N, C-alpha and C positions, 0 to 999 in steps of 0.2 A: 175486796167486794162479796155480796154471799147473796142467798137462795132472796132473802127476806126485803132485798132492795128494789126486788122486781114489782111489777103490777101486782097486786094481790087478786086479781080473777084473771089470772093466767094459770092456767094448770103448769105442772111442771112432769114431765115424762120421759124416761130412758131414750137415748138416742135411737137403740136399736126398735123402740117401739113408733116411731116416728120414720125412720129412715131402716132402706134394704142398704149395707156397706157393704164393697166390695174392694178389697185390694187391687192390684194389677200384676199385668205378668211379670216374672221374675227374668230379668233380663240377664242373657248368658251369648255367650261364644258362639252356638248352635245354631238359635234365634238371629244372629246380627247376616247369618251366611247362610240363613233359610230359601227355601223355593216360592216360597207365598211371601215377599217383601208389601208390609204395610205401615204407614207411619203413624206413629206414637207418641200422646205426649209426655215427658218428664219431669221432674219436681222442676228446673226451672223453668219451664214452659206456664205453668201456673202461678201470677200474680194477685197480688188483693183485688177483686173485681174485673180483673181481664185475664185473658190466654193471648199470653205471646208465642204467635205463630210462626216467627221471623227463621225458628232454628227450628225445626222439625226435622226427623230423622224416620228410619225405617228401624222394623221388625219384623221377624218370620211370624207369622201366627197359621193355625192349621185349621179345621173349618171349627173343632168346638170351643177354641179358644176366641174365636171369631165370633163365635156368638154369646160366648163370656163377656167378653172386654172391651167391643164395640161400645163406642158413646152414642148418646141418644140427645138428642135436646134437649135443657133444659138439667140434665145430670147436674149438682155441684160435686165437684172435682177439689179436695184439701187434703193438702202438704202430711206426708206422714213423719215426712224429716227434715234438716234443714232449716226451718221453720213452720216446725210443728200447727197445724189447721188454717195458716196460707190458701183461704177458699177464694173459688172462680167460678159462674156456672159456665155451663159448654153453650153454646149456641150455635153448632152443625158450621164451626169457621172453615171445615174442613169436611167433603162429603163423608168422607168413610175412614173414620179415624179410631184408636187405640190408644191404650196406657199404659204407665208399668207398673212393679211393684211400689213405686216411691208414692204414689197416689191413692188416697180413695177415693171411690168415686158413690158417692149418696143417692140414693133413688125414693121418691116419697113412697112411705108404704100404701098411700091413700090421694083422693084427690083434695082431704082437708090442708093440705099441707102446701106451701107457697114457698118454690125454692126461693125467689128472688128475698123474703124474708127472712129466711136462713143465710143466705148470705150475708145482708148487714149484722143477724144475729151474729154469728162467728164473727164478723171484722168487731163486733164489741167485746166480746166474749174474751178470743185470743189475741187482738191486737189492742184495743183500747184500754182494755182496763185486766185485763190476763185474768179474771172471771174462774175460768177451771184450776189455775195455779199452774198454769204449762205454757213460763215465758216462751217467748219469739226464739231468733235466733241466738242471743245473749247468754239463752241458758243450760244449765249442765242437761237436761234432758234432748236429746237430738233425738226421738222419732218417739211417736204418737202412736202406739199398736192397734189395730185392730178394735182389740178385746176394750182396752181403757176407753176408745170413743165410743165406742156403744153401751159402756158403763156411764159416758157422761149424761145429768141434766139437760135437758132443753124447754121452753116455755112454746106452751101453745095455745097462742092466741084463736079466738075462733077467727076463722077464713075472710072477715070480710075488715077486721085491722090488720089480720097482715097484709091483706090488699092495699090498705089505707098507708099504714108504714112503709111499704115497700115504692109506694106512689112516691111519696113526701123524699124520701130518700133518696128516690134515681133522679126527683125532678131537679136537686143540689147534684148530683153525681153530671145530671149532663150538662150542668150549668157549668161545671168544674172541667168536663172536658171540650165544649165547646172556649170556655180560654184558654185551652193548652192546644188546641187548634189554630185557634186564632193568632197568639202568640209562634209558634210553628210556622202557619204561611207568612206573617209581620217580618220573619226572623229571614225565610227565605230571601225576600221581595230585597227584602236590606242588603242583602247578599248578593243579588243581580245587580243590583241597584252601585253598590260599591266597585262591581268588576267593571259597571259601564261606565263610570264616572273614571275611575282611577286608571282605567286604558283609552277613554277617548275624551274625557273631560266634559265643558259644559257648551263648548263656544262652535262646535260641528268644523275644528281644525282640519287637517290634512296630520297624516299621524308619520312616525320614524321610529325606526326598528332602535332600538337600545338594551345595555344590559338588563335590564329590568322587564324587557317586554314593548311592545308598542306603545307610544304616550303621544301627545300632541307635540307638534313640531316645535310651538313656544317654551314647552316644559324643559326645565336645567333636570339632570342627572345629579344627584349631590347625596353626600352620606352624613349618619346621623350625626355623627365627631363635629360635623364643619357646620351640624345646626344647633346642638347641645351639649351643655356639659353637666352630668348626674352625679347626683351625690347620695350617699343613705339616708336614711331616717332615723329613727331614735325610738329605742321602747317602749311599748305601749304603756303610760300609765298605768304603775298597778292602783288605780280607784275609778278604772273608767265601768260608766255604764250600758247597757244596751240599746238605749233609748234617749236620743236627746232629753233636756230639762235645763232649766234656769242657769242654773250651776254648771250645767255639762253640755255645753249648746254645740261643740265643736266637734267635726267629724275626724275620725283616728281611720285612715286609710291602709289599707296593707296590700298582698299579692291579687286579692281577691275584691277589691271595691270597700267601702266603709265597713269597719267591723267593731265599732264603739263608738263612743262619745266621750270628748273628756275637760276639764276645767279649762285649760289652757290649749296654746298651736304654737306649731313649730313655723305656720307662716302665715302671714299677715292678707297673701294673695291668689288669685285662681291660679293652678300648676298643672303639669302635666305629670301622672306618675307611673311606671312602671313595675310589675312583681318583679322583685327581685329573683325570692328561692324559694324552691318548692313545686310544685303542682300546677299554680299559678304563675309559677315566672316569666316573665313576657304579656301578664296582662296587664294594658291600656286602660288607664283612669282619667281624669279630669276632677278635682276639684274645683266649686262654684265660689268658694273665698278660703276664708281664714284655714286652715284641718294640721291635726298632726298626722306626720306620714311616719308609721312604722320602722322597723329595720326591718323589715320583709317584705322592703320596697324603696324606689329609687325616686328621686323628683328632679326633676330639673330647674334647677340654681341658674343655668344661665340659658339664657333663647338668644337668636339671631334672630335681628328682626323681619327679615326675610318668609321666616314660617309663620302661619298661627298655629299654636298650641292644639285647640279644637280638632284642627284640620290632620296634626301631625296623631292624635290621639285615634279619627276615624283611619288612618293608615295604617298604623300598626295593628290593628284589630285587622284588617283585611292583609296585612302580611303574615300575622300567624308570627310574632317575633318568637314566641315557647319553641321552635324547631330550630332557633339558632342555639337554645341553651348550651351549658357544657351536658354530656350525659354521665356526668358523675351519676353517685348513686341518690343524691341530692340535688337536680335539675338545678343550676346555677346563670342570669345572666346578668352580665357587670358593662361598667363603663365601655372596657374594652372591648369587649363582645357587641355591645353598639353601634360602634363608633366607627365600625366598615361597612356596614349595613348601608344599602345604595335607598334612596325616598326622592318618588317623584317631587320638584319644584313650581306648582305652576302658579302664575302672578296672584298676589295675597288674598285681590276681590274674589278670583276663580276660587281659591282654596276655603274662602268663606261662604258662599255659593252652595258648593260640595256639601262644606258642614251644616249650612243648612238643611239641604235635600234629605242626608242620611241620619238627623236629628229629628228630624218628625217622624221617619221612620220609628228609631228609637224609642221618642215620648210614647207612641203606642205602642212599642212593646212593653215598654214599663206599666202603660194606664193596664191591661190583658194580665199582666203579672201581678199588679195588686189587687184585683176582680179576681184574680184566679186563686190567690191569698186566703182572701175572706169569703170568699165559698167553703174552700175547704177550711177554713175556722169553724163557718155556719154547719159546716158537713159533721163534725166532730162534737159538734154542742147538742145538734139536733139528734143521730145517732145514740148518745150519751142519756139523754133527759127524753125521747123514747122509751129507748128501754129500760128506764127505771123507772117511770110514769112521775114527771118531775114534770111535762108536760104530756096531755095527750093528742091523738091524731088529729081530733075533731074540731082542734082548738084551733089549727094551721087553714091560713091561707099562703099556698107559696106561687098563686096563678102567676104572678108575674117574674119568675124563674122561666118559666113557658115563655114567653114576648123572647120574640129569637132577634136578637142584636145584629147591628149592621157588620157583613163580614166582607173582609178584602177581596180583592178576584183573588178567582184560584181555593176558597175557601169549602171547602164539603158541603 
């Protein structure tokens, strides 16, 4: 991509004519042991469009350095190394904060420059299109020196258009963040409900102590081996596709769930599936009908009549089967490992009630995840089209995105 693809009414200027650029303070052993420690940001704290303050450490700054390197609201912070160009805006998340040499600070030269617009421009130029020919983390170029950064050209739309573009993209970004918050809150609700159900059940019975903790008195404690016999799946079909079609309608299940679609199926009916190998070993899934099971997963080929497989899938998620995997270089869950793991066994109708309650929350999570994916796709499309004049901002009306979606209790 080159400058000719940008709107023709946007002047191009050197970045140094639009922003004052300042690298942060060099880290040193002496500074770490100083007498005036102050919080400072590192490369890892600056993510695309967000400052991660979960792990901020201190370094010594003297009076001159405090004046030079103190962050102010609306400073743009750009990674100099690691993933050169990754940018976020400082919003005074910490009352007094500084930054180290792995980060460039960009401050507008004058009031005609809106930091929010350039946050999105840099996302477009570095992350989406590689406009400057400086790839991210996969590039052999590990750094973006200040001299090179200052020499880059940036578009300078009139301030009103900067504001309108930033407002449109911010509206979509807020919609994404709202879905992320809803996903997190609903996941926490499901986690809490799991603990309550697998400890207390649904009938308000007195509890008894067992080797896996308190459970209702009427429940049995059995092993997975008493209830299931598992078998490994088969190699993923070579002609598998990423999306389903009339010719390839059958989902292929691996350790992390559906990994494609095939023309043939290994199983005719719904089944319990467990990741067998790798980082997703122990993850439990349930097919809805005919499906193919890949060789990095196990499936239940025999099931005892006392157990509902959808209840079992919920309990396996709660129990985190991955913690039982072999600690080899490649984590592994086998029939032998699974057989000795204990599982509570309520009456079958209570198992179904528990699954129904948990599935309702799982479906809410899936809906929010679908919405999140749609908004992310919309963001990428709008970002590209706005920055290349495929559409102009005055043609857009995204007021519907600002309508607040209902949120579960506990959402911010």
